[in-house]
Backbone as XML, in Angstrom:
<?xml version="1.0"?>
<chain id="A" units="angstrom">
  <residue number="1" name="MET">
    <atom name="N" x="96.557" y="121.069" z="108.891"/>
    <atom name="CA" x="97.302" y="120.802" z="107.294"/>
    <atom name="C" x="97.467" y="119.408" z="106.841"/>
  </residue>
  <residue number="2" name="ARG">
    <atom name="N" x="97.304" y="119.205" z="105.883"/>
    <atom name="CA" x="97.381" y="117.680" z="105.453"/>
    <atom name="C" x="98.009" y="117.698" z="104.068"/>
  </residue>
  <residue number="3" name="PHE">
    <atom name="N" x="98.994" y="116.985" z="103.801"/>
    <atom name="CA" x="99.854" y="116.671" z="102.655"/>
    <atom name="C" x="99.240" y="115.402" z="101.777"/>
  </residue>
  <residue number="4" name="HIS">
    <atom name="N" x="99.042" y="116.086" z="100.346"/>
    <atom name="CA" x="98.993" y="114.288" z="99.395"/>
    <atom name="C" x="100.233" y="113.971" z="99.197"/>
  </residue>
  <residue number="5" name="VAL">
    <atom name="N" x="101.269" y="113.202" z="99.409"/>
    <atom name="CA" x="102.254" y="112.911" z="99.102"/>
    <atom name="C" x="102.308" y="110.974" z="98.118"/>
  </residue>
  <residue number="6" name="PRO">
    <atom name="N" x="102.297" y="111.759" z="96.770"/>
    <atom name="CA" x="102.225" y="110.999" z="95.506"/>
    <atom name="C" x="103.278" y="110.082" z="95.828"/>
  </residue>
  <residue number="7" name="ASN">
    <atom name="N" x="103.420" y="108.680" z="95.195"/>
    <atom name="CA" x="103.979" y="107.363" z="95.265"/>
    <atom name="C" x="104.842" y="107.675" z="94.550"/>
  </residue>
  <residue number="8" name="ASN">
    <atom name="N" x="105.038" y="108.376" z="93.398"/>
    <atom name="CA" x="106.003" y="108.038" z="92.706"/>
    <atom name="C" x="107.887" y="108.729" z="93.431"/>
  </residue>
  <residue number="9" name="GLU">
    <atom name="N" x="107.629" y="109.119" z="94.195"/>
    <atom name="CA" x="108.599" y="109.446" z="94.867"/>
    <atom name="C" x="109.285" y="108.175" z="95.738"/>
  </residue>
  <residue number="10" name="LEU">
    <atom name="N" x="108.169" y="107.163" z="96.730"/>
    <atom name="CA" x="108.475" y="106.482" z="96.402"/>
    <atom name="C" x="109.119" y="105.126" z="95.587"/>
  </residue>
  <residue number="11" name="ASP">
    <atom name="N" x="108.270" y="105.495" z="94.795"/>
    <atom name="CA" x="109.600" y="104.416" z="93.424"/>
    <atom name="C" x="110.648" y="104.792" z="93.174"/>
  </residue>
  <residue number="12" name="ILE">
    <atom name="N" x="111.371" y="106.569" z="93.425"/>
    <atom name="CA" x="112.463" y="106.557" z="93.261"/>
    <atom name="C" x="113.514" y="106.184" z="94.276"/>
  </residue>
  <residue number="13" name="TYR">
    <atom name="N" x="112.717" y="106.203" z="95.807"/>
    <atom name="CA" x="113.453" y="105.932" z="96.722"/>
    <atom name="C" x="113.752" y="104.264" z="96.410"/>
  </residue>
  <residue number="14" name="TYR">
    <atom name="N" x="113.119" y="103.550" z="96.167"/>
    <atom name="CA" x="113.349" y="102.072" z="96.380"/>
    <atom name="C" x="113.859" y="101.579" z="95.236"/>
  </residue>
  <residue number="15" name="ALA">
    <atom name="N" x="114.119" y="102.601" z="93.599"/>
    <atom name="CA" x="115.262" y="102.470" z="92.766"/>
    <atom name="C" x="116.571" y="102.589" z="93.035"/>
  </residue>
  <residue number="16" name="GLU">
    <atom name="N" x="116.527" y="103.958" z="93.965"/>
    <atom name="CA" x="118.202" y="104.520" z="94.533"/>
    <atom name="C" x="118.464" y="103.195" z="95.575"/>
  </residue>
  <residue number="17" name="LYS">
    <atom name="N" x="117.355" y="102.558" z="96.288"/>
    <atom name="CA" x="117.722" y="101.590" z="97.315"/>
    <atom name="C" x="118.661" y="100.421" z="96.798"/>
  </residue>
  <residue number="18" name="ASN">
    <atom name="N" x="118.035" y="100.053" z="95.771"/>
    <atom name="CA" x="117.899" y="98.404" z="94.991"/>
    <atom name="C" x="119.463" y="98.917" z="94.372"/>
  </residue>
  <residue number="19" name="LYS">
    <atom name="N" x="119.526" y="100.275" z="93.535"/>
    <atom name="CA" x="120.875" y="100.527" z="92.882"/>
    <atom name="C" x="121.748" y="100.431" z="94.376"/>
  </residue>
  <residue number="20" name="ASN">
    <atom name="N" x="121.596" y="100.728" z="95.284"/>
    <atom name="CA" x="122.863" y="100.754" z="96.261"/>
    <atom name="C" x="123.032" y="99.228" z="96.656"/>
  </residue>
  <residue number="21" name="LYS">
    <atom name="N" x="122.029" y="99.054" z="96.795"/>
    <atom name="CA" x="122.449" y="96.950" z="97.386"/>
    <atom name="C" x="122.683" y="96.800" z="96.414"/>
  </residue>
  <residue number="22" name="GLU">
    <atom name="N" x="122.863" y="96.302" z="94.894"/>
    <atom name="CA" x="123.840" y="96.175" z="94.184"/>
    <atom name="C" x="125.104" y="96.738" z="94.174"/>
  </residue>
  <residue number="23" name="GLU">
    <atom name="N" x="125.401" y="97.529" z="94.526"/>
    <atom name="CA" x="126.535" y="98.725" z="94.466"/>
    <atom name="C" x="127.138" y="97.369" z="95.835"/>
  </residue>
  <residue number="24" name="THR">
    <atom name="N" x="126.623" y="97.575" z="96.962"/>
    <atom name="CA" x="127.525" y="96.983" z="97.823"/>
    <atom name="C" x="127.091" y="95.254" z="97.945"/>
  </residue>
  <residue number="25" name="LYS">
    <atom name="N" x="127.100" y="94.567" z="97.772"/>
    <atom name="CA" x="126.765" y="93.119" z="96.948"/>
    <atom name="C" x="127.196" y="92.398" z="98.542"/>
  </residue>
  <residue number="26" name="GLY">
    <atom name="N" x="126.498" y="91.980" z="99.646"/>
    <atom name="CA" x="127.095" y="90.525" z="100.700"/>
    <atom name="C" x="127.186" y="91.499" z="101.971"/>
  </residue>
  <residue number="27" name="GLU">
    <atom name="N" x="126.761" y="92.718" z="101.896"/>
    <atom name="CA" x="126.571" y="93.242" z="103.121"/>
    <atom name="C" x="125.562" y="93.222" z="103.292"/>
  </residue>
  <residue number="28" name="GLU">
    <atom name="N" x="125.345" y="93.042" z="104.661"/>
    <atom name="CA" x="123.454" y="92.751" z="105.009"/>
    <atom name="C" x="122.910" y="94.469" z="105.824"/>
  </residue>
  <residue number="29" name="SER">
    <atom name="N" x="122.198" y="95.192" z="105.274"/>
    <atom name="CA" x="121.656" y="96.161" z="105.715"/>
    <atom name="C" x="120.307" y="95.670" z="106.801"/>
  </residue>
  <residue number="30" name="SER">
    <atom name="N" x="120.199" y="96.455" z="108.032"/>
    <atom name="CA" x="119.076" y="96.540" z="108.895"/>
    <atom name="C" x="117.644" y="97.437" z="108.527"/>
  </residue>
  <residue number="31" name="GLU">
    <atom name="N" x="118.006" y="98.147" z="107.278"/>
    <atom name="CA" x="116.727" y="98.489" z="106.849"/>
    <atom name="C" x="115.783" y="98.068" z="106.299"/>
  </residue>
  <residue number="32" name="ASP">
    <atom name="N" x="115.440" y="96.922" z="106.331"/>
    <atom name="CA" x="114.618" y="96.211" z="105.824"/>
    <atom name="C" x="112.917" y="96.616" z="106.236"/>
  </residue>
  <residue number="33" name="GLU">
    <atom name="N" x="112.945" y="97.443" z="106.622"/>
    <atom name="CA" x="111.724" y="98.605" z="107.290"/>
    <atom name="C" x="110.848" y="99.242" z="106.125"/>
  </residue>
  <residue number="34" name="GLU">
    <atom name="N" x="109.705" y="98.709" z="106.313"/>
    <atom name="CA" x="108.762" y="99.405" z="105.006"/>
    <atom name="C" x="108.868" y="100.742" z="105.031"/>
  </residue>
  <residue number="35" name="MET">
    <atom name="N" x="109.259" y="101.373" z="104.001"/>
    <atom name="CA" x="109.299" y="102.761" z="104.209"/>
    <atom name="C" x="107.783" y="102.783" z="103.233"/>
  </residue>
  <residue number="36" name="THR">
    <atom name="N" x="106.953" y="104.092" z="103.792"/>
    <atom name="CA" x="105.900" y="104.601" z="103.552"/>
    <atom name="C" x="105.978" y="105.570" z="102.856"/>
  </residue>
  <residue number="37" name="ALA">
    <atom name="N" x="105.143" y="106.499" z="101.821"/>
    <atom name="CA" x="105.166" y="107.778" z="101.306"/>
    <atom name="C" x="105.057" y="108.992" z="102.383"/>
  </residue>
  <residue number="38" name="ALA">
    <atom name="N" x="104.546" y="108.243" z="103.585"/>
    <atom name="CA" x="104.533" y="109.315" z="104.532"/>
    <atom name="C" x="105.896" y="109.235" z="105.114"/>
  </residue>
  <residue number="39" name="LYS">
    <atom name="N" x="106.445" y="108.499" z="105.648"/>
    <atom name="CA" x="107.557" y="108.138" z="105.795"/>
    <atom name="C" x="108.776" y="108.609" z="105.338"/>
  </residue>
  <residue number="40" name="LEU">
    <atom name="N" x="108.720" y="108.818" z="104.171"/>
    <atom name="CA" x="109.603" y="109.232" z="103.226"/>
    <atom name="C" x="109.785" y="110.759" z="102.783"/>
  </residue>
  <residue number="41" name="PHE">
    <atom name="N" x="108.574" y="111.161" z="103.402"/>
    <atom name="CA" x="108.558" y="112.929" z="103.205"/>
    <atom name="C" x="109.214" y="113.355" z="104.463"/>
  </residue>
  <residue number="42" name="ASP">
    <atom name="N" x="108.857" y="112.384" z="105.972"/>
    <atom name="CA" x="109.386" y="113.213" z="107.242"/>
    <atom name="C" x="110.624" y="113.003" z="106.704"/>
  </residue>
  <residue number="43" name="LEU">
    <atom name="N" x="110.830" y="112.223" z="106.220"/>
    <atom name="CA" x="112.366" y="112.076" z="106.282"/>
    <atom name="C" x="113.269" y="112.897" z="105.361"/>
  </residue>
  <residue number="44" name="LYS">
    <atom name="N" x="112.748" y="113.814" z="104.684"/>
    <atom name="CA" x="113.030" y="114.334" z="103.291"/>
    <atom name="C" x="113.461" y="115.712" z="104.488"/>
  </residue>
  <residue number="45" name="ILE">
    <atom name="N" x="112.324" y="115.844" z="104.918"/>
    <atom name="CA" x="111.947" y="117.386" z="105.718"/>
    <atom name="C" x="113.432" y="117.272" z="106.784"/>
  </residue>
  <residue number="46" name="ASN">
    <atom name="N" x="113.573" y="116.307" z="107.387"/>
    <atom name="CA" x="114.375" y="115.913" z="108.356"/>
    <atom name="C" x="115.750" y="116.665" z="107.767"/>
  </residue>
  <residue number="47" name="GLN">
    <atom name="N" x="115.996" y="115.914" z="106.766"/>
    <atom name="CA" x="117.709" y="115.804" z="105.997"/>
    <atom name="C" x="117.279" y="117.646" z="105.652"/>
  </residue>
  <residue number="48" name="LYS">
    <atom name="N" x="116.403" y="118.570" z="104.698"/>
    <atom name="CA" x="116.628" y="119.285" z="104.416"/>
    <atom name="C" x="117.027" y="121.050" z="105.378"/>
  </residue>
  <residue number="49" name="ALA">
    <atom name="N" x="115.980" y="120.250" z="106.468"/>
    <atom name="CA" x="116.203" y="121.140" z="107.375"/>
    <atom name="C" x="117.373" y="120.896" z="108.587"/>
  </residue>
  <residue number="50" name="ASN">
    <atom name="N" x="118.090" y="119.789" z="108.321"/>
    <atom name="CA" x="119.273" y="119.489" z="109.243"/>
    <atom name="C" x="118.421" y="119.217" z="111.478"/>
  </residue>
  <residue number="51" name="LEU">
    <atom name="N" x="117.568" y="118.593" z="111.027"/>
    <atom name="CA" x="116.686" y="118.039" z="112.547"/>
    <atom name="C" x="116.829" y="117.111" z="112.852"/>
  </residue>
  <residue number="52" name="SER">
    <atom name="N" x="117.697" y="116.560" z="113.964"/>
    <atom name="CA" x="117.914" y="115.042" z="114.532"/>
    <atom name="C" x="117.024" y="115.003" z="115.642"/>
  </residue>
  <residue number="53" name="GLN">
    <atom name="N" x="117.099" y="113.686" z="115.671"/>
    <atom name="CA" x="115.918" y="113.218" z="116.790"/>
    <atom name="C" x="116.661" y="113.101" z="118.363"/>
  </residue>
  <residue number="54" name="SER">
    <atom name="N" x="117.683" y="113.220" z="118.115"/>
    <atom name="CA" x="117.992" y="112.834" z="119.501"/>
    <atom name="C" x="118.757" y="114.252" z="119.783"/>
  </residue>
  <residue number="55" name="ALA">
    <atom name="N" x="118.376" y="115.440" z="120.930"/>
    <atom name="CA" x="118.842" y="116.644" z="121.064"/>
    <atom name="C" x="120.116" y="116.819" z="122.391"/>
  </residue>
  <residue number="56" name="GLY">
    <atom name="N" x="120.648" y="115.787" z="122.585"/>
    <atom name="CA" x="121.550" y="115.459" z="123.498"/>
    <atom name="C" x="121.577" y="114.590" z="124.604"/>
  </residue>
  <residue number="57" name="LEU">
    <atom name="N" x="121.949" y="114.593" z="125.568"/>
    <atom name="CA" x="121.720" y="113.698" z="126.479"/>
    <atom name="C" x="120.780" y="114.304" z="128.065"/>
  </residue>
  <residue number="58" name="VAL">
    <atom name="N" x="119.966" y="113.884" z="128.747"/>
    <atom name="CA" x="119.228" y="114.481" z="129.707"/>
    <atom name="C" x="119.997" y="114.320" z="131.016"/>
  </residue>
  <residue number="59" name="VAL">
    <atom name="N" x="119.756" y="115.834" z="131.229"/>
    <atom name="CA" x="120.826" y="116.270" z="132.744"/>
    <atom name="C" x="119.503" y="115.639" z="133.576"/>
  </residue>
  <residue number="60" name="ALA">
    <atom name="N" x="118.393" y="115.818" z="133.484"/>
    <atom name="CA" x="117.769" y="115.655" z="134.867"/>
    <atom name="C" x="115.941" y="115.573" z="134.179"/>
  </residue>
  <residue number="61" name="SER">
    <atom name="N" x="114.853" y="115.135" z="135.166"/>
    <atom name="CA" x="113.500" y="114.880" z="134.428"/>
    <atom name="C" x="112.907" y="115.030" z="135.715"/>
  </residue>
  <residue number="62" name="ILE">
    <atom name="N" x="111.944" y="115.811" z="135.538"/>
    <atom name="CA" x="110.782" y="115.842" z="136.554"/>
    <atom name="C" x="109.372" y="115.597" z="135.702"/>
  </residue>
  <residue number="63" name="GLN">
    <atom name="N" x="108.785" y="114.330" z="136.335"/>
    <atom name="CA" x="107.350" y="114.035" z="135.538"/>
    <atom name="C" x="106.291" y="114.321" z="136.054"/>
  </residue>
  <residue number="64" name="ASP">
    <atom name="N" x="105.140" y="114.841" z="135.702"/>
    <atom name="CA" x="103.815" y="114.735" z="136.266"/>
    <atom name="C" x="103.599" y="116.026" z="137.041"/>
  </residue>
  <residue number="65" name="LEU">
    <atom name="N" x="104.363" y="117.452" z="136.363"/>
    <atom name="CA" x="104.582" y="118.538" z="137.090"/>
    <atom name="C" x="103.375" y="119.563" z="136.998"/>
  </residue>
  <residue number="66" name="PRO">
    <atom name="N" x="102.043" y="119.756" z="137.919"/>
    <atom name="CA" x="101.538" y="120.351" z="137.911"/>
    <atom name="C" x="101.943" y="122.088" z="137.327"/>
  </residue>
  <residue number="67" name="MET">
    <atom name="N" x="101.380" y="122.717" z="135.962"/>
    <atom name="CA" x="101.888" y="124.165" z="136.099"/>
    <atom name="C" x="100.456" y="124.587" z="135.642"/>
  </residue>
  <residue number="68" name="LEU">
    <atom name="N" x="100.317" y="126.149" z="136.297"/>
    <atom name="CA" x="99.520" y="127.050" z="135.920"/>
    <atom name="C" x="99.419" y="128.054" z="133.942"/>
  </residue>
  <residue number="69" name="ILE">
    <atom name="N" x="100.810" y="128.280" z="134.060"/>
    <atom name="CA" x="100.724" y="128.741" z="132.632"/>
    <atom name="C" x="102.219" y="127.924" z="131.666"/>
  </residue>
  <residue number="70" name="PRO">
    <atom name="N" x="101.840" y="126.926" z="131.031"/>
    <atom name="CA" x="101.134" y="126.733" z="130.185"/>
    <atom name="C" x="100.562" y="126.084" z="130.998"/>
  </residue>
  <residue number="71" name="ARG">
    <atom name="N" x="99.184" y="125.699" z="130.929"/>
    <atom name="CA" x="98.290" y="124.991" z="132.290"/>
    <atom name="C" x="98.209" y="124.116" z="132.096"/>
  </residue>
  <residue number="72" name="GLY">
    <atom name="N" x="98.367" y="122.873" z="132.997"/>
    <atom name="CA" x="98.068" y="121.375" z="132.665"/>
    <atom name="C" x="99.442" y="120.754" z="133.141"/>
  </residue>
  <residue number="73" name="ASN">
    <atom name="N" x="99.674" y="119.467" z="133.394"/>
    <atom name="CA" x="100.804" y="118.684" z="133.932"/>
    <atom name="C" x="101.587" y="118.143" z="132.935"/>
  </residue>
  <residue number="74" name="TYR">
    <atom name="N" x="102.960" y="119.020" z="132.889"/>
    <atom name="CA" x="103.914" y="118.675" z="132.114"/>
    <atom name="C" x="104.894" y="117.818" z="132.643"/>
  </residue>
  <residue number="75" name="SER">
    <atom name="N" x="105.730" y="117.332" z="132.025"/>
    <atom name="CA" x="106.421" y="116.572" z="132.130"/>
    <atom name="C" x="108.170" y="117.247" z="131.601"/>
  </residue>
  <residue number="76" name="LEU">
    <atom name="N" x="108.635" y="117.559" z="132.755"/>
    <atom name="CA" x="110.305" y="118.607" z="132.423"/>
    <atom name="C" x="111.258" y="117.710" z="131.775"/>
  </residue>
  <residue number="77" name="ASP">
    <atom name="N" x="112.006" y="117.720" z="130.520"/>
    <atom name="CA" x="113.447" y="117.065" z="130.535"/>
    <atom name="C" x="114.541" y="118.513" z="130.392"/>
  </residue>
  <residue number="78" name="PHE">
    <atom name="N" x="115.273" y="118.751" z="131.219"/>
    <atom name="CA" x="116.826" y="119.402" z="131.057"/>
    <atom name="C" x="118.038" y="118.705" z="129.834"/>
  </residue>
  <residue number="79" name="TYR">
    <atom name="N" x="118.331" y="119.532" z="129.429"/>
    <atom name="CA" x="119.036" y="119.072" z="128.546"/>
    <atom name="C" x="120.175" y="120.427" z="128.957"/>
  </residue>
  <residue number="80" name="SER">
    <atom name="N" x="121.228" y="119.940" z="128.034"/>
    <atom name="CA" x="122.284" y="120.931" z="128.619"/>
    <atom name="C" x="122.145" y="122.636" z="128.371"/>
  </residue>
  <residue number="81" name="ASN">
    <atom name="N" x="121.329" y="122.861" z="127.057"/>
    <atom name="CA" x="121.182" y="124.295" z="126.480"/>
    <atom name="C" x="120.011" y="124.565" z="126.958"/>
  </residue>
  <residue number="82" name="PHE">
    <atom name="N" x="118.987" y="123.976" z="127.356"/>
    <atom name="CA" x="117.497" y="123.729" z="127.141"/>
    <atom name="C" x="116.595" y="123.187" z="127.582"/>
  </residue>
  <residue number="83" name="CYS">
    <atom name="N" x="115.425" y="123.406" z="128.379"/>
    <atom name="CA" x="114.664" y="122.416" z="128.447"/>
    <atom name="C" x="113.510" y="122.369" z="128.112"/>
  </residue>
  <residue number="84" name="LYS">
    <atom name="N" x="112.526" y="120.785" z="127.943"/>
    <atom name="CA" x="111.856" y="120.314" z="127.010"/>
    <atom name="C" x="110.131" y="119.859" z="127.814"/>
  </residue>
  <residue number="85" name="LEU">
    <atom name="N" x="109.227" y="120.848" z="127.780"/>
    <atom name="CA" x="107.930" y="120.668" z="128.180"/>
    <atom name="C" x="107.124" y="119.422" z="127.923"/>
  </residue>
  <residue number="86" name="HIS">
    <atom name="N" x="106.702" y="118.249" z="128.544"/>
    <atom name="CA" x="105.985" y="117.733" z="126.853"/>
    <atom name="C" x="104.968" y="117.315" z="127.856"/>
  </residue>
  <residue number="87" name="GLY">
    <atom name="N" x="103.828" y="117.926" z="127.128"/>
    <atom name="CA" x="102.384" y="117.811" z="127.908"/>
    <atom name="C" x="101.245" y="116.635" z="126.796"/>
  </residue>
  <residue number="88" name="LYS">
    <atom name="N" x="100.025" y="116.963" z="127.469"/>
    <atom name="CA" x="98.848" y="115.883" z="126.669"/>
    <atom name="C" x="99.089" y="116.136" z="125.438"/>
  </residue>
  <residue number="89" name="THR">
    <atom name="N" x="98.891" y="117.479" z="125.048"/>
    <atom name="CA" x="98.782" y="118.113" z="123.741"/>
    <atom name="C" x="99.578" y="119.018" z="122.927"/>
  </residue>
  <residue number="90" name="HIS">
    <atom name="N" x="100.503" y="119.780" z="123.952"/>
    <atom name="CA" x="101.466" y="121.016" z="123.299"/>
    <atom name="C" x="103.136" y="120.121" z="124.091"/>
  </residue>
  <residue number="91" name="ASP">
    <atom name="N" x="104.172" y="120.533" z="122.823"/>
    <atom name="CA" x="105.133" y="120.313" z="123.300"/>
    <atom name="C" x="106.053" y="121.397" z="123.359"/>
  </residue>
  <residue number="92" name="TYR">
    <atom name="N" x="107.141" y="122.019" z="124.157"/>
    <atom name="CA" x="107.081" y="123.518" z="124.160"/>
    <atom name="C" x="108.760" y="123.323" z="124.520"/>
  </residue>
  <residue number="93" name="LYS">
    <atom name="N" x="109.997" y="123.882" z="124.063"/>
    <atom name="CA" x="111.272" y="124.135" z="123.910"/>
    <atom name="C" x="111.318" y="125.206" z="124.319"/>
  </residue>
  <residue number="94" name="VAL">
    <atom name="N" x="111.964" y="125.222" z="125.283"/>
    <atom name="CA" x="112.561" y="127.031" z="126.196"/>
    <atom name="C" x="114.290" y="126.486" z="126.384"/>
  </residue>
  <residue number="95" name="MET">
    <atom name="N" x="114.825" y="127.795" z="125.726"/>
    <atom name="CA" x="116.242" y="127.522" z="125.897"/>
    <atom name="C" x="116.651" y="129.007" z="127.107"/>
  </residue>
  <residue number="96" name="PHE">
    <atom name="N" x="117.267" y="128.406" z="128.048"/>
    <atom name="CA" x="118.234" y="129.080" z="128.856"/>
    <atom name="C" x="118.498" y="129.753" z="128.818"/>
  </residue>
  <residue number="97" name="LYS">
    <atom name="N" x="119.077" y="130.483" z="127.921"/>
    <atom name="CA" x="119.574" y="131.553" z="127.669"/>
    <atom name="C" x="118.277" y="133.238" z="127.262"/>
  </residue>
  <residue number="98" name="ASP">
    <atom name="N" x="117.295" y="132.453" z="127.191"/>
    <atom name="CA" x="115.819" y="133.592" z="126.960"/>
    <atom name="C" x="115.259" y="133.614" z="128.344"/>
  </residue>
  <residue number="99" name="ILE">
    <atom name="N" x="115.429" y="132.774" z="129.446"/>
    <atom name="CA" x="115.272" y="133.144" z="130.991"/>
    <atom name="C" x="115.480" y="134.056" z="131.989"/>
  </residue>
  <residue number="100" name="ASN">
    <atom name="N" x="114.510" y="134.795" z="131.784"/>
    <atom name="CA" x="115.514" y="135.950" z="133.057"/>
    <atom name="C" x="115.040" y="135.457" z="134.643"/>
  </residue>
  <residue number="101" name="ARG">
    <atom name="N" x="114.260" y="134.987" z="134.836"/>
    <atom name="CA" x="113.541" y="134.738" z="135.810"/>
    <atom name="C" x="112.173" y="133.569" z="136.096"/>
  </residue>
  <residue number="102" name="ILE">
    <atom name="N" x="112.734" y="133.277" z="137.345"/>
    <atom name="CA" x="111.770" y="131.852" z="137.646"/>
    <atom name="C" x="110.968" y="132.409" z="139.203"/>
  </residue>
  <residue number="103" name="PHE">
    <atom name="N" x="109.241" y="132.008" z="139.254"/>
    <atom name="CA" x="108.936" y="132.018" z="140.429"/>
    <atom name="C" x="108.260" y="130.995" z="140.307"/>
  </residue>
  <residue number="104" name="MET">
    <atom name="N" x="108.816" y="130.315" z="141.615"/>
    <atom name="CA" x="107.926" y="129.515" z="142.421"/>
    <atom name="C" x="106.777" y="129.536" z="143.204"/>
  </residue>
  <residue number="105" name="LEU">
    <atom name="N" x="105.891" y="129.370" z="143.510"/>
    <atom name="CA" x="104.690" y="130.505" z="144.257"/>
    <atom name="C" x="103.797" y="129.498" z="145.085"/>
  </residue>
  <residue number="106" name="GLN">
    <atom name="N" x="103.800" y="129.954" z="146.055"/>
    <atom name="CA" x="102.732" y="128.544" z="146.757"/>
    <atom name="C" x="101.155" y="128.983" z="146.405"/>
  </residue>
  <residue number="107" name="LYS">
    <atom name="N" x="100.627" y="127.942" z="146.072"/>
    <atom name="CA" x="98.672" y="127.715" z="145.843"/>
    <atom name="C" x="98.365" y="128.221" z="146.666"/>
  </residue>
  <residue number="108" name="PRO">
    <atom name="N" x="97.311" y="128.851" z="147.006"/>
    <atom name="CA" x="96.131" y="129.180" z="148.385"/>
    <atom name="C" x="95.827" y="127.674" z="148.714"/>
  </residue>
  <residue number="109" name="ASP">
    <atom name="N" x="95.377" y="127.023" z="148.184"/>
    <atom name="CA" x="94.902" y="125.661" z="148.806"/>
    <atom name="C" x="95.979" y="125.241" z="149.542"/>
  </residue>
  <residue number="110" name="GLY">
    <atom name="N" x="97.735" y="125.464" z="149.380"/>
    <atom name="CA" x="98.907" y="124.523" z="150.383"/>
    <atom name="C" x="99.108" y="123.688" z="149.116"/>
  </residue>
</chain>
């Protein structure tokens, strides 16, 4: 899916930012990072959906775990309410309340 984000939203963002800077004269801000239209679009989506970048503290982590389903090597990060599988092409989030059983099976080749 591709999105075209017009730059007029970016102009509005910079106008609001300059207005806020004038109101808070003398205070230095560390947000001098260059904002692009795509970053602004991403920021607005995350704000509207109440998504946060941090999901809490990682309780335990396992790196390069070979799995059959989903197929491939995954890194597992365990949080307090869910675990996150991070692979080369896909990321999965599994809530602990959705897990009924877990089986650890021996591979035929040992």
